[in-house]
Backbone as JSON, one array per atom type, in Angstrom:
{
  "sequence": "XXXXXXXXXXXXXXXXXXXXXXXXXXXXXXXXXXXXXXXXXXXXXXXXXXXXXXXXXXXXXXXXXXXXXXXXXXXXXXXXXXXXXXXXXXXXXXXXXXXXXXXXXXXXXXXXXXXXXXXXXXXXXXXXXXXXXXXXXXXXXXXXXXXXXXXXXXXXXXXXXXXXXXXXXXXXXXXXXXXXXXXXXXXXXXXXXXXXXXXXXXXXXXXXXXXXXXXXXXXXXXXXXXXXXXXXXXXXXXXXXXXXXXXXXXXXXXXXXXXXXXXXXXXXXXXXXXXXXXXXXXXXXXXXXXXXXXXXXXXXXXXXXXXXXX",
  "N": [[31.52, 131.2, -57.36], [34.56, 131.0, -56.29], [35.27, 131.63, -59.19], [34.44, 134.08, -58.66], [35.72, 134.98, -56.1], [38.05, 134.8, -56.76], [38.9, 136.59, -58.51], [37.82, 138.75, -57.28], [40.03, 139.05, -55.57], [42.5, 139.18, -57.28], [41.8, 141.92, -58.4], [42.78, 143.64, -56.87], [45.63, 143.7, -57.32], [45.52, 145.17, -59.34], [46.64, 148.42, -61.03], [45.38, 151.11, -59.28], [42.98, 153.74, -61.02], [41.95, 157.27, -61.22], [39.19, 159.6, -62.2], [38.96, 162.23, -63.42], [36.74, 165.14, -64.79], [34.92, 167.55, -66.71], [32.83, 170.79, -67.79], [31.89, 172.13, -69.99], [30.41, 174.71, -71.59], [30.61, 175.92, -75.62], [30.46, 179.43, -77.32], [28.61, 180.84, -78.65], [28.09, 181.62, -82.08], [28.63, 184.88, -83.17], [28.71, 186.06, -85.45], [27.38, 188.13, -88.22], [24.26, 188.49, -89.62], [23.19, 188.41, -93.0], [20.56, 190.83, -93.72], [17.09, 189.28, -94.68], [16.6, 188.57, -97.78], [18.77, 190.01, -99.22], [21.13, 188.68, -99.29], [20.31, 186.71, -101.5], [20.83, 188.9, -103.23], [23.61, 189.6, -103.22], [24.64, 187.69, -103.64], [24.01, 187.81, -106.85], [24.8, 190.28, -107.4], [27.66, 188.95, -107.33], [29.03, 188.66, -105.11], [30.33, 187.14, -102.3], [28.64, 186.01, -99.0], [30.63, 184.95, -96.19], [29.38, 182.0, -94.09], [27.59, 181.22, -91.25], [29.24, 178.96, -88.59], [31.91, 176.74, -88.05], [32.87, 176.31, -85.33], [31.51, 176.68, -83.65], [30.45, 174.33, -83.36], [29.5, 171.33, -81.38], [30.33, 168.39, -82.33], [33.13, 169.68, -83.58], [34.27, 169.79, -81.32], [34.91, 167.99, -79.86], [35.65, 166.3, -81.44], [38.54, 167.98, -81.65], [38.77, 167.87, -79.01], [40.33, 165.22, -79.41], [42.33, 165.07, -81.04], [45.67, 165.25, -82.26], [47.63, 166.9, -82.21], [46.9, 168.04, -79.87], [46.54, 166.61, -78.26], [49.48, 165.74, -77.86], [50.65, 168.66, -77.22], [49.41, 168.53, -74.43], [50.81, 165.91, -73.67], [53.17, 166.99, -73.5], [53.39, 168.87, -71.71], [53.8, 170.26, -68.27], [52.83, 168.93, -65.17], [52.8, 168.75, -61.81], [54.72, 166.47, -59.83], [53.27, 163.28, -58.51], [53.31, 162.39, -55.16], [55.23, 163.74, -54.57], [57.96, 166.29, -53.71], [56.36, 169.56, -53.38], [57.5, 171.22, -55.39], [58.65, 169.85, -57.74], [57.9, 168.93, -60.54], [57.26, 167.65, -63.69], [57.31, 166.59, -67.28], [54.34, 165.2, -68.78], [54.58, 162.86, -70.4], [56.41, 161.66, -69.26], [55.56, 161.68, -66.32], [53.93, 159.81, -66.74], [55.71, 157.6, -67.96], [56.11, 156.6, -69.71], [57.63, 154.62, -72.12], [59.65, 154.06, -75.47], [61.56, 152.74, -78.31], [62.33, 155.29, -80.1], [62.41, 158.82, -79.91], [60.12, 159.76, -81.12], [58.32, 157.72, -81.57], [58.01, 156.84, -79.0], [56.34, 159.81, -78.73], [54.41, 159.06, -79.89], [52.86, 156.61, -78.97], [52.7, 157.42, -76.52], [50.18, 159.32, -77.29], [48.31, 157.53, -78.61], [48.28, 156.24, -75.89], [46.74, 158.38, -73.86], [44.9, 159.07, -75.88], [43.23, 156.26, -75.43], [42.37, 156.92, -72.65], [41.07, 158.96, -72.54], [38.78, 161.36, -72.73], [35.73, 162.64, -74.78], [32.26, 163.65, -74.2], [28.55, 164.96, -75.69], [26.16, 166.5, -74.35], [23.16, 165.68, -75.59], [20.51, 167.89, -74.97], [21.45, 169.75, -73.4], [23.21, 170.64, -73.97], [25.72, 170.99, -73.4], [29.24, 170.41, -73.21], [31.57, 167.51, -72.29], [34.26, 167.05, -70.53], [36.63, 163.68, -69.89], [39.36, 162.29, -67.93], [41.1, 159.52, -67.44], [43.74, 158.53, -64.89], [46.81, 157.91, -62.91], [46.77, 158.98, -60.92], [44.96, 161.27, -58.29], [45.26, 164.47, -58.03], [46.11, 164.42, -61.0], [44.77, 164.16, -62.84], [42.55, 165.44, -62.08], [44.09, 168.49, -63.06], [45.5, 167.58, -65.53], [42.85, 167.66, -66.96], [41.93, 170.02, -66.77], [44.25, 171.19, -68.19], [43.31, 170.33, -70.75], [40.91, 171.6, -71.44], [42.01, 174.37, -71.42], [43.84, 174.18, -73.41], [42.2, 173.39, -75.4], [40.44, 175.76, -75.45], [42.56, 177.57, -76.12], [43.33, 176.86, -78.53], [40.48, 177.16, -80.14], [39.94, 180.14, -79.87], [42.63, 180.97, -80.99], [42.31, 180.11, -83.1], [39.64, 181.42, -84.14], [40.01, 184.39, -84.58], [41.73, 184.08, -86.36], [40.17, 183.07, -88.48], [38.71, 185.6, -88.21], [40.55, 187.02, -89.07], [40.55, 187.14, -91.88], [38.03, 187.04, -92.79], [37.83, 189.39, -92.08], [39.25, 190.65, -94.3], [38.64, 189.95, -96.06], [35.94, 190.86, -96.43], [36.17, 193.51, -96.52], [37.44, 193.81, -98.8], [35.02, 193.55, -100.4], [33.45, 195.47, -99.21], [34.81, 197.96, -100.39], [33.97, 197.67, -103.02], [30.89, 197.36, -102.77], [30.89, 199.97, -102.36], [31.36, 201.43, -104.65], [29.82, 200.09, -106.49], [27.44, 201.03, -105.16], [27.61, 203.75, -106.01], [27.9, 204.64, -108.57], [25.41, 203.37, -109.23], [23.99, 206.01, -107.85], [25.33, 207.77, -109.31], [23.53, 207.16, -111.72], [21.48, 207.58, -110.93], [20.64, 210.42, -110.16], [22.03, 211.12, -112.82], [19.6, 210.52, -114.01], [17.66, 212.1, -112.79], [18.88, 214.78, -113.4], [18.07, 214.67, -115.98], [15.66, 214.23, -116.28], [13.58, 216.33, -115.4], [10.06, 216.11, -115.6], [8.41, 213.73, -114.86], [6.07, 213.45, -114.59], [3.48, 213.1, -116.3], [5.0, 210.74, -117.91], [4.34, 207.16, -117.66], [6.73, 205.63, -118.28], [8.84, 206.93, -118.02], [8.68, 206.66, -115.33], [8.99, 204.65, -114.14], [11.17, 203.38, -115.22], [13.01, 205.55, -113.26], [11.91, 204.38, -110.82], [12.82, 202.22, -110.78], [15.89, 202.46, -111.19], [15.66, 203.98, -108.08], [15.49, 201.14, -106.57], [17.87, 200.22, -107.75], [19.7, 201.67, -105.94], [18.81, 201.18, -103.89], [18.95, 198.6, -102.97], [21.83, 198.42, -103.04], [22.67, 199.81, -101.64], [21.66, 198.78, -98.95], [23.35, 196.01, -99.14], [25.78, 197.36, -99.63], [26.42, 198.38, -95.91], [24.93, 196.39, -94.7], [27.78, 194.67, -95.6], [29.23, 196.52, -94.36], [28.83, 196.55, -91.7], [29.39, 193.62, -91.44], [32.23, 194.05, -91.62], [33.04, 195.58, -89.69], [32.45, 193.88, -87.2], [33.89, 191.84, -87.58], [36.41, 193.24, -87.21], [36.01, 193.91, -84.95], [36.27, 190.75, -83.58], [39.13, 189.82, -85.06], [40.69, 191.21, -82.57], [39.46, 190.11, -80.3], [39.98, 188.94, -77.28], [38.67, 187.07, -75.68], [37.57, 184.54, -73.22], [36.47, 181.96, -75.49], [34.89, 179.82, -73.97], [32.82, 178.36, -71.68], [32.73, 177.78, -68.88], [30.99, 174.95, -66.97], [30.91, 173.01, -65.19], [33.57, 172.78, -63.33], [37.27, 171.05, -63.17], [37.49, 169.03, -60.7], [39.66, 166.89, -57.98], [39.1, 163.28, -57.89], [37.1, 161.6, -55.21], [37.0, 159.03, -55.18], [38.47, 156.05, -57.09], [37.96, 155.23, -60.02], [38.58, 152.97, -61.11], [40.69, 149.74, -60.2], [36.85, 148.16, -60.41], [36.2, 146.27, -58.76], [33.49, 144.95, -56.97], [31.82, 145.03, -59.2], [33.23, 143.42, -61.34], [33.82, 141.05, -59.91], [31.23, 140.5, -60.2], [30.85, 139.62, -62.41], [32.73, 138.0, -62.63], [31.14, 135.94, -60.95], [29.23, 135.56, -62.48], [29.93, 134.45, -65.52], [31.81, 132.18, -63.84], [29.37, 130.95, -63.26], [28.2, 130.14, -65.21], [29.95, 128.29, -66.69], [30.35, 126.32, -64.93], [27.32, 125.59, -64.69], [27.49, 124.69, -67.46], [29.33, 122.38, -67.4], [28.29, 120.83, -64.95], [25.88, 120.11, -66.82], [27.14, 118.57, -69.34], [28.36, 116.59, -67.75], [26.38, 115.11, -66.41], [25.28, 114.01, -68.81], [27.08, 112.53, -70.13], [27.19, 110.87, -67.56], [24.06, 109.31, -68.58], [24.45, 108.82, -71.19], [26.48, 106.45, -70.21], [24.65, 104.9, -69.16], [22.47, 104.43, -71.22], [23.52, 103.74, -73.46], [26.0, 101.66, -72.86], [27.82, 99.64, -74.3], [28.27, 101.76, -76.57], [29.59, 103.53, -75.35], [31.91, 102.74, -73.87], [33.22, 101.85, -76.31], [34.03, 104.43, -77.32], [35.33, 105.59, -75.16], [37.7, 103.91, -75.31], [38.56, 104.29, -77.44], [39.37, 107.24, -77.37], [41.07, 107.45, -74.94], [43.68, 106.24, -76.19], [44.07, 107.8, -78.71], [46.31, 109.52, -78.07], [48.26, 108.28, -77.66], [48.7, 107.44, -80.38]],
  "CA": [[31.77, 131.38, -56.66], [35.71, 130.22, -56.32], [35.98, 132.57, -60.04], [34.16, 135.25, -58.16], [36.74, 135.18, -55.2], [39.82, 135.03, -56.87], [39.08, 138.08, -59.29], [38.04, 139.7, -56.23], [41.07, 139.24, -54.66], [43.29, 139.47, -58.21], [41.73, 143.33, -58.82], [43.5, 143.95, -55.51], [46.82, 144.07, -57.48], [45.62, 145.91, -60.7], [46.74, 149.43, -60.63], [44.42, 152.39, -59.5], [43.05, 155.11, -61.28], [41.24, 158.35, -61.15], [38.8, 160.22, -62.86], [38.56, 163.88, -63.95], [35.51, 165.31, -65.65], [34.69, 168.95, -66.44], [31.65, 170.1, -68.32], [31.54, 173.7, -71.31], [29.65, 175.52, -73.52], [31.35, 176.88, -76.38], [30.38, 180.77, -77.06], [28.11, 180.71, -79.94], [28.75, 182.55, -83.24], [28.05, 186.51, -83.16], [28.51, 186.94, -87.2], [26.02, 189.68, -88.63], [23.69, 188.07, -90.9], [22.88, 189.06, -93.86], [18.97, 190.85, -94.0], [16.1, 188.62, -95.9], [16.66, 188.94, -99.54], [19.83, 190.24, -99.33], [22.13, 186.95, -99.41], [20.48, 186.49, -102.29], [21.22, 189.9, -103.85], [24.73, 189.96, -103.06], [24.92, 186.6, -105.1], [23.62, 188.01, -107.51], [25.4, 190.81, -108.08], [29.0, 188.59, -107.36], [29.43, 188.97, -103.69], [29.39, 185.65, -101.46], [29.41, 186.13, -97.85], [30.44, 183.64, -95.4], [28.39, 182.47, -93.03], [28.28, 179.58, -90.69], [30.56, 178.89, -87.83], [32.16, 175.74, -87.78], [33.83, 175.98, -84.4], [29.94, 176.15, -82.78], [29.26, 172.65, -83.13], [29.97, 169.98, -80.16], [31.18, 167.68, -82.95], [34.38, 170.39, -83.74], [34.91, 170.63, -79.88], [34.68, 166.39, -79.39], [37.14, 166.45, -82.61], [39.58, 168.64, -81.07], [39.84, 167.16, -78.27], [41.47, 163.59, -79.39], [43.29, 165.72, -81.99], [46.91, 164.43, -82.28], [47.88, 168.45, -82.23], [46.38, 168.88, -78.69], [47.07, 165.51, -76.61], [50.94, 166.19, -77.81], [50.78, 169.53, -76.24], [48.75, 168.37, -73.53], [52.31, 165.22, -72.85], [54.54, 167.98, -72.88], [52.96, 170.07, -70.39], [54.77, 169.65, -66.48], [52.09, 168.85, -63.9], [53.26, 168.31, -60.17], [54.61, 164.92, -60.07], [52.55, 162.71, -57.66], [53.63, 162.01, -54.17], [57.18, 164.09, -54.17], [57.49, 167.42, -53.76], [54.78, 170.64, -54.26], [58.14, 172.3, -56.21], [58.47, 168.87, -58.41], [57.27, 168.73, -61.68], [57.93, 167.16, -65.34], [56.09, 166.48, -68.15], [53.37, 164.26, -68.5], [54.74, 161.64, -70.69], [57.5, 161.18, -67.89], [55.08, 160.59, -64.81], [53.01, 158.17, -66.97], [56.6, 156.82, -67.51], [56.02, 155.79, -70.83], [59.35, 154.39, -73.04], [60.18, 153.64, -76.75], [62.91, 153.14, -78.96], [62.9, 156.96, -80.58], [61.37, 160.01, -78.8], [58.64, 159.87, -82.05], [57.75, 156.63, -81.27], [57.79, 157.6, -77.83], [54.98, 160.37, -78.81], [53.39, 157.84, -80.63], [52.9, 155.58, -77.77], [51.57, 158.17, -75.28], [49.28, 159.78, -77.97], [47.8, 156.96, -78.54], [47.85, 156.34, -74.44], [45.86, 159.29, -73.96], [42.68, 158.53, -76.56], [41.92, 155.13, -74.82], [42.11, 156.76, -71.34], [40.22, 159.75, -72.09], [36.94, 161.4, -73.72], [34.42, 164.21, -74.8], [31.0, 163.57, -75.18], [28.17, 165.71, -75.91], [25.02, 166.15, -73.55], [22.24, 166.71, -76.8], [19.49, 167.91, -74.05], [21.91, 171.16, -73.1], [24.8, 170.71, -75.11], [27.0, 170.56, -72.61], [30.59, 168.87, -73.57], [32.06, 167.0, -71.44], [36.16, 165.59, -71.22], [36.97, 162.85, -69.02], [40.17, 161.79, -68.57], [42.27, 158.58, -66.27], [45.01, 158.64, -64.73], [47.01, 157.13, -61.83], [46.59, 160.29, -59.29], [43.55, 162.17, -58.65], [45.05, 165.59, -58.81], [46.82, 164.98, -61.6], [43.73, 163.59, -63.4], [42.23, 166.99, -62.56], [45.13, 169.39, -63.58], [45.32, 167.37, -67.2], [41.7, 167.81, -67.9], [42.02, 171.77, -66.74], [45.14, 171.78, -69.5], [43.48, 169.98, -71.84], [40.45, 172.39, -71.41], [42.66, 175.34, -71.63], [44.25, 174.41, -75.09], [40.99, 173.74, -76.85], [40.17, 177.26, -75.18], [43.09, 178.59, -76.58], [43.02, 176.49, -80.15], [39.55, 177.53, -80.23], [40.27, 181.33, -79.81], [43.63, 181.17, -82.17], [41.25, 179.76, -85.36], [38.26, 182.24, -84.29], [41.3, 185.21, -84.73], [42.17, 184.57, -87.89], [39.32, 183.19, -89.37], [37.96, 186.97, -88.03], [41.52, 188.25, -89.69], [40.27, 186.52, -93.12], [36.65, 187.68, -92.85], [37.63, 191.36, -92.32], [39.97, 191.63, -95.36], [37.55, 189.62, -97.4], [34.49, 191.82, -96.23], [36.95, 195.14, -96.45], [37.22, 194.21, -100.22], [33.73, 193.51, -100.8], [32.81, 196.57, -98.72], [35.12, 198.85, -101.49], [33.17, 196.75, -104.14], [29.93, 197.5, -102.74], [31.21, 201.71, -102.27], [31.85, 201.25, -106.41], [28.4, 199.98, -107.24], [26.58, 202.33, -104.79], [28.15, 205.3, -106.23], [27.32, 204.75, -110.11], [23.78, 203.85, -108.92], [23.38, 207.3, -107.15], [25.74, 208.95, -110.21], [22.97, 207.11, -112.72], [19.91, 208.3, -110.67], [21.16, 211.64, -110.35], [21.97, 211.7, -113.63], [18.18, 210.3, -114.75], [16.63, 213.14, -112.35], [18.9, 215.88, -113.9], [17.36, 214.92, -117.44], [14.05, 214.67, -116.51], [13.08, 216.85, -114.33], [9.18, 217.03, -115.28], [8.21, 212.45, -114.95], [4.2, 212.87, -113.88], [3.26, 212.63, -117.09], [5.32, 209.31, -119.14], [5.1, 206.3, -117.39], [7.97, 204.64, -118.91], [9.99, 207.52, -117.4], [7.97, 206.91, -114.0], [8.93, 202.92, -114.38], [12.96, 204.23, -115.11], [12.87, 206.65, -112.14], [11.31, 203.25, -109.23], [14.34, 201.14, -110.85], [17.13, 202.95, -110.26], [15.5, 204.14, -107.27], [15.12, 200.15, -106.34], [18.84, 199.78, -107.37], [19.93, 202.35, -104.49], [17.95, 201.13, -102.0], [19.65, 197.36, -102.65], [23.01, 198.53, -103.14], [22.91, 200.8, -100.15], [21.82, 197.57, -97.84], [24.1, 195.23, -99.1], [26.95, 198.29, -98.59], [25.71, 199.3, -95.08], [25.64, 195.3, -94.28], [29.07, 194.48, -95.54], [30.29, 197.37, -92.98], [28.51, 195.51, -90.43], [30.16, 192.53, -90.92], [33.63, 194.49, -91.38], [33.44, 195.89, -88.26], [32.84, 192.98, -86.06], [35.13, 191.08, -87.87], [37.84, 194.07, -87.34], [36.53, 193.03, -83.1], [36.63, 189.68, -83.29], [40.15, 189.72, -84.94], [41.84, 191.61, -81.51], [38.89, 189.81, -79.4], [40.53, 187.69, -76.64], [37.42, 187.34, -74.08], [37.05, 183.1, -73.3], [35.4, 181.54, -76.09], [34.25, 178.47, -73.49], [32.3, 178.92, -70.35], [32.8, 176.74, -67.95], [30.17, 175.05, -66.62], [31.65, 172.05, -64.06], [35.2, 172.67, -63.34], [37.57, 169.64, -62.74], [38.47, 168.35, -59.32], [39.91, 165.84, -57.62], [38.08, 162.62, -57.51], [37.46, 161.35, -54.08], [37.1, 157.7, -54.94], [38.64, 155.37, -57.75], [37.26, 154.82, -60.86], [39.18, 151.69, -61.35], [39.68, 149.05, -60.38], [35.68, 148.16, -59.94], [36.26, 145.25, -57.96], [32.75, 144.49, -57.13], [31.53, 144.71, -61.06], [34.34, 142.03, -61.9], [33.6, 139.76, -59.5], [30.05, 140.18, -60.35], [31.0, 139.45, -63.58], [33.23, 136.91, -62.51], [30.44, 134.94, -60.83], [27.96, 135.17, -63.35], [30.76, 133.6, -66.08], [31.62, 131.47, -63.62], [28.1, 130.22, -62.65], [27.79, 129.42, -66.29], [31.09, 127.39, -66.81], [30.02, 125.38, -63.58], [26.68, 124.88, -65.22], [27.25, 123.89, -68.71], [29.89, 121.45, -67.03], [27.49, 120.06, -65.09], [24.9, 119.76, -68.02], [27.95, 117.69, -70.16], [28.97, 115.52, -67.26], [25.08, 114.45, -66.81], [24.67, 114.09, -70.21], [28.41, 111.32, -70.02], [26.48, 109.78, -67.08], [22.94, 109.25, -69.05], [24.75, 108.21, -72.11], [26.99, 105.52, -70.29], [23.98, 103.81, -68.98], [21.99, 103.79, -72.17], [24.25, 102.91, -74.88], [27.16, 101.19, -72.17], [29.18, 99.17, -75.13], [29.08, 102.55, -78.14], [30.12, 104.83, -74.37], [33.04, 102.43, -73.78], [33.93, 101.9, -77.05], [34.21, 105.96, -77.04], [36.76, 105.92, -74.17], [38.61, 103.03, -75.89], [39.19, 105.64, -78.51], [39.74, 108.77, -76.98], [42.21, 106.8, -74.44], [44.33, 105.59, -77.72], [44.7, 108.8, -78.87], [47.1, 110.52, -77.48], [49.48, 107.68, -77.79], [48.84, 107.75, -81.79]],
  "C": [[33.78, 131.58, -55.79], [36.09, 131.73, -57.77], [35.8, 134.07, -59.37], [35.35, 135.95, -56.6], [38.17, 135.81, -55.61], [39.97, 136.45, -57.73], [38.75, 138.92, -58.78], [39.39, 139.97, -55.43], [41.83, 139.83, -55.98], [42.92, 140.98, -58.83], [42.66, 144.12, -57.75], [45.13, 144.57, -56.22], [47.0, 145.16, -58.98], [46.01, 147.64, -59.7], [45.33, 150.5, -60.25], [43.98, 153.93, -60.43], [41.92, 155.76, -61.21], [40.56, 158.63, -62.87], [38.22, 160.95, -62.67], [37.13, 164.31, -64.19], [35.39, 166.77, -65.42], [34.03, 169.25, -67.48], [31.8, 171.88, -68.94], [30.99, 173.36, -71.85], [30.33, 176.08, -74.21], [30.64, 178.27, -76.8], [29.5, 180.79, -78.93], [28.56, 182.11, -81.05], [28.07, 184.0, -83.21], [28.44, 187.17, -84.25], [27.04, 187.21, -87.4], [25.48, 188.54, -89.79], [23.29, 188.92, -92.26], [21.09, 188.87, -93.79], [17.99, 189.83, -94.85], [16.04, 189.31, -97.42], [18.1, 189.65, -100.3], [21.42, 189.7, -99.88], [21.49, 186.52, -100.68], [21.21, 187.51, -103.69], [22.54, 190.15, -104.57], [24.97, 188.62, -104.1], [24.55, 186.75, -106.22], [24.79, 188.92, -108.52], [27.2, 190.3, -108.31], [29.39, 188.76, -106.19], [29.23, 188.02, -102.85], [30.43, 186.07, -100.33], [28.81, 185.18, -97.0], [29.67, 183.68, -94.86], [28.39, 181.15, -92.14], [29.84, 179.45, -89.52], [30.88, 177.53, -87.44], [32.58, 175.46, -86.15], [32.78, 176.38, -83.51], [29.38, 174.73, -82.6], [29.9, 171.96, -82.64], [30.65, 169.61, -80.79], [32.82, 168.1, -82.98], [35.0, 170.42, -82.05], [36.0, 168.8, -79.83], [36.13, 165.76, -80.59], [38.45, 166.92, -82.31], [40.16, 167.87, -80.47], [40.98, 165.54, -78.46], [42.13, 163.6, -80.65], [44.53, 164.81, -81.56], [47.49, 165.28, -81.42], [47.76, 168.47, -80.3], [46.5, 168.16, -77.54], [48.74, 165.81, -77.24], [51.41, 167.5, -76.75], [50.37, 168.76, -74.66], [50.31, 166.88, -72.75], [53.52, 166.38, -73.06], [54.04, 168.58, -72.29], [53.55, 169.25, -69.07], [53.54, 170.31, -65.86], [53.68, 168.57, -62.67], [53.1, 166.71, -60.11], [54.0, 164.56, -58.28], [52.78, 161.99, -56.8], [55.26, 162.32, -54.09], [56.17, 165.72, -53.64], [56.89, 168.7, -54.42], [56.31, 171.53, -56.05], [58.68, 171.38, -57.41], [57.62, 168.93, -59.28], [58.22, 168.18, -63.23], [56.6, 166.52, -66.51], [55.03, 164.96, -67.93], [53.12, 163.12, -69.01], [55.66, 161.02, -70.01], [56.36, 160.85, -66.75], [54.7, 160.09, -65.23], [54.26, 157.27, -67.44], [55.81, 155.45, -69.05], [57.28, 155.85, -71.84], [58.81, 153.7, -74.05], [61.36, 153.38, -77.2], [63.43, 154.26, -79.11], [61.89, 158.13, -79.98], [59.9, 160.34, -79.6], [58.0, 158.78, -81.72], [57.23, 156.58, -80.13], [56.41, 158.3, -77.62], [54.45, 160.03, -79.55], [52.61, 157.08, -79.19], [51.68, 156.35, -76.53], [50.4, 159.32, -75.5], [47.97, 159.1, -77.64], [47.31, 155.81, -76.65], [47.12, 157.28, -73.83], [44.52, 159.07, -74.79], [42.48, 157.28, -76.06], [41.62, 155.49, -73.62], [41.46, 158.19, -71.24], [38.98, 160.07, -73.28], [36.19, 162.31, -73.79], [33.24, 163.06, -75.58], [30.2, 164.82, -75.02], [27.14, 165.76, -75.12], [23.77, 167.13, -74.6], [21.25, 167.46, -75.67], [19.89, 169.69, -73.62], [22.64, 171.23, -73.71], [26.17, 171.52, -74.27], [28.04, 170.04, -72.96], [31.15, 168.59, -72.33], [33.85, 166.22, -71.48], [35.94, 165.5, -69.83], [38.43, 162.73, -69.32], [40.86, 160.8, -66.79], [43.53, 158.52, -66.24], [45.2, 158.0, -63.17], [46.47, 158.08, -60.42], [45.58, 161.38, -59.49], [43.88, 163.63, -58.79], [45.56, 165.62, -59.47], [45.94, 164.81, -62.66], [42.76, 165.05, -63.99], [42.68, 167.72, -63.65], [45.3, 168.75, -65.46], [43.85, 167.95, -67.76], [41.09, 169.39, -68.03], [43.07, 171.93, -67.5], [44.51, 171.47, -70.31], [41.5, 171.1, -72.26], [41.15, 174.07, -71.87], [43.28, 175.29, -72.72], [43.77, 174.44, -75.61], [40.72, 174.95, -76.56], [41.02, 178.05, -76.26], [43.66, 178.18, -78.2], [41.83, 177.08, -80.76], [39.68, 179.23, -80.9], [41.31, 181.76, -81.15], [42.3, 181.4, -83.63], [40.59, 180.71, -85.19], [39.38, 183.33, -84.35], [41.28, 185.46, -86.25], [41.03, 183.8, -88.73], [38.1, 184.64, -89.37], [38.88, 187.91, -89.36], [41.24, 188.25, -91.57], [39.11, 186.88, -93.81], [36.64, 189.35, -92.95], [38.68, 191.71, -93.67], [39.38, 190.64, -96.72], [36.19, 190.9, -97.0], [35.03, 193.9, -96.75], [37.16, 195.17, -97.82], [36.03, 194.4, -100.56], [32.76, 194.8, -100.45], [33.16, 197.88, -99.84], [34.2, 198.22, -102.72], [31.79, 197.37, -104.42], [29.72, 199.3, -102.93], [30.84, 201.43, -104.15], [30.36, 201.33, -106.92], [27.24, 200.58, -106.39], [26.5, 203.97, -105.35], [28.19, 205.42, -108.0], [25.9, 204.44, -109.91], [23.11, 204.82, -108.68], [23.8, 208.23, -108.29], [24.14, 208.17, -111.67], [21.69, 207.75, -112.09], [20.56, 209.76, -110.78], [21.23, 212.34, -111.79], [20.59, 211.66, -114.7], [17.18, 211.86, -114.4], [17.11, 214.44, -112.88], [18.56, 216.22, -115.37], [16.02, 214.8, -117.5], [13.67, 215.14, -115.23], [11.58, 216.5, -113.98], [8.94, 215.07, -115.69], [6.46, 212.18, -114.9], [4.08, 212.22, -115.08], [3.48, 211.05, -117.68], [5.22, 208.42, -117.72], [6.38, 205.5, -117.55], [9.41, 205.72, -117.81], [9.72, 207.64, -115.53], [8.78, 205.42, -113.27], [10.96, 203.32, -114.13], [13.29, 204.83, -113.41], [12.68, 205.31, -110.98], [12.7, 202.59, -109.52], [14.68, 201.7, -110.64], [16.89, 203.63, -109.21], [16.13, 202.4, -106.3], [16.5, 199.72, -106.72], [19.97, 200.39, -106.34], [20.12, 201.8, -103.99], [18.68, 199.53, -101.92], [21.0, 197.8, -102.28], [23.3, 199.04, -101.39], [22.57, 199.34, -98.72], [23.01, 196.45, -98.48], [25.29, 195.99, -98.81], [26.9, 198.22, -96.86], [25.96, 197.59, -94.4], [27.01, 194.59, -94.37], [29.9, 195.21, -94.73], [30.2, 196.81, -91.67], [29.5, 194.82, -90.23], [31.44, 193.31, -90.94], [34.25, 194.78, -90.13], [33.17, 195.18, -86.79], [33.67, 191.97, -86.54], [36.52, 191.94, -87.42], [38.06, 193.44, -85.39], [37.07, 191.65, -82.71], [38.58, 189.4, -83.29], [41.07, 189.77, -83.45], [40.79, 191.29, -80.2], [39.46, 188.87, -78.49], [39.76, 187.18, -75.69], [37.9, 185.76, -74.37], [35.83, 183.02, -73.88], [34.48, 179.57, -75.88], [34.16, 178.96, -72.35], [31.98, 178.0, -69.72], [31.75, 175.97, -66.81], [30.29, 173.83, -64.73], [32.87, 172.09, -63.95], [35.97, 171.69, -62.74], [38.11, 169.5, -61.7], [38.81, 167.11, -59.82], [39.18, 165.05, -57.36], [38.18, 162.23, -56.0], [37.77, 159.92, -53.59], [37.68, 156.96, -56.67], [37.81, 155.27, -59.23], [37.43, 153.29, -61.29], [39.79, 151.38, -60.74], [37.88, 148.69, -60.22], [35.75, 146.95, -59.31], [34.86, 144.72, -57.64], [31.97, 144.04, -58.81], [32.14, 143.91, -61.4], [34.5, 141.19, -61.05], [32.24, 139.06, -59.42], [29.89, 139.78, -61.34], [31.85, 138.27, -63.5], [32.47, 135.33, -62.15], [29.08, 134.61, -61.54], [28.74, 133.73, -64.62], [30.57, 132.18, -65.65], [30.28, 130.12, -63.22], [27.95, 129.57, -64.47], [28.43, 128.24, -66.77], [30.68, 126.14, -66.28], [28.81, 124.76, -64.33], [26.99, 124.26, -66.49], [28.58, 122.67, -68.26], [29.23, 120.1, -66.37], [26.62, 119.3, -66.26], [25.63, 118.55, -68.56], [28.11, 116.03, -69.3], [27.55, 114.54, -67.09], [25.12, 113.95, -68.07], [25.95, 112.59, -70.46], [27.27, 110.4, -69.32], [25.43, 108.75, -67.7], [23.5, 108.02, -69.93], [25.59, 106.86, -72.07], [25.92, 104.51, -69.72], [22.9, 103.29, -69.41], [22.12, 103.42, -73.01], [25.95, 102.66, -74.44], [28.46, 100.64, -73.49], [29.33, 100.95, -75.93], [29.97, 103.36, -76.67], [31.71, 104.45, -74.36], [33.89, 102.35, -74.86], [34.65, 103.26, -77.42], [35.51, 106.08, -76.43], [37.97, 105.7, -74.67], [39.81, 104.17, -76.83], [39.92, 106.65, -77.94], [41.41, 108.01, -75.64], [43.14, 106.24, -76.05], [44.74, 106.53, -78.12], [45.91, 109.83, -78.74], [48.89, 109.82, -77.88], [50.14, 107.45, -79.8], [49.61, 109.23, -81.88]]
}
């Protein structure tokens, strides 16, 4: 009881912190996939079509949220100073009063502080990604979470545009190659038809005609797919729509998240009870030892009393 009461009273000396949270869903990839069988054919023809989008993975967002670059930009962002005028603002690293010997070490300490007080989790059932930040002021915590979501969206949008630019360049070159291969296949078919006008009675000529038709059809499919991918990449290169859909906007929490006084007192009560019970059992053991083995107990006491003097 003493441990619980003391812990509860000492918890009032700890600084209060508020936790704000935001939830969002990333935009799914819109990249066009090759039709069935065309991907293997493109590999045989020497083409390599990029597929998949790593920025659609929830693990990507959780990693970027804790990345140094995003946290540094958050620390350098100016926010309204708590308990000050509405026009007063300062960088987050100044509001948190983080000090160190050099600016570089100060930023390092700020990043470590943010990594300890921010987190990102993924709901496996719904796919919603949540970002949490625990700071000394409720409005500040909500503003920091909102800024982190904005920086994450900006980073992902910039990454998407850069990847779309590279994909556009790639598909543009590959489409030109596919156009030349298609022209060659059509020319081969045209030459064959001009030289062989009667093929009904020749199985070999019919077989060759079918082979050339298949070459033209397959190369047409590859070319059309590359052209579609090229047009999609051109659109994505200049697309500035948000890539994150916020489903739970951050709001200033009404109650502090720490210190949790009742929980701290309960833990202290349990630990105090364990210590008290252990001391009671030890005292009972000493009393029983004194009653059952008085000579040995007295000898042990004399040895213990002489020990400090030695």
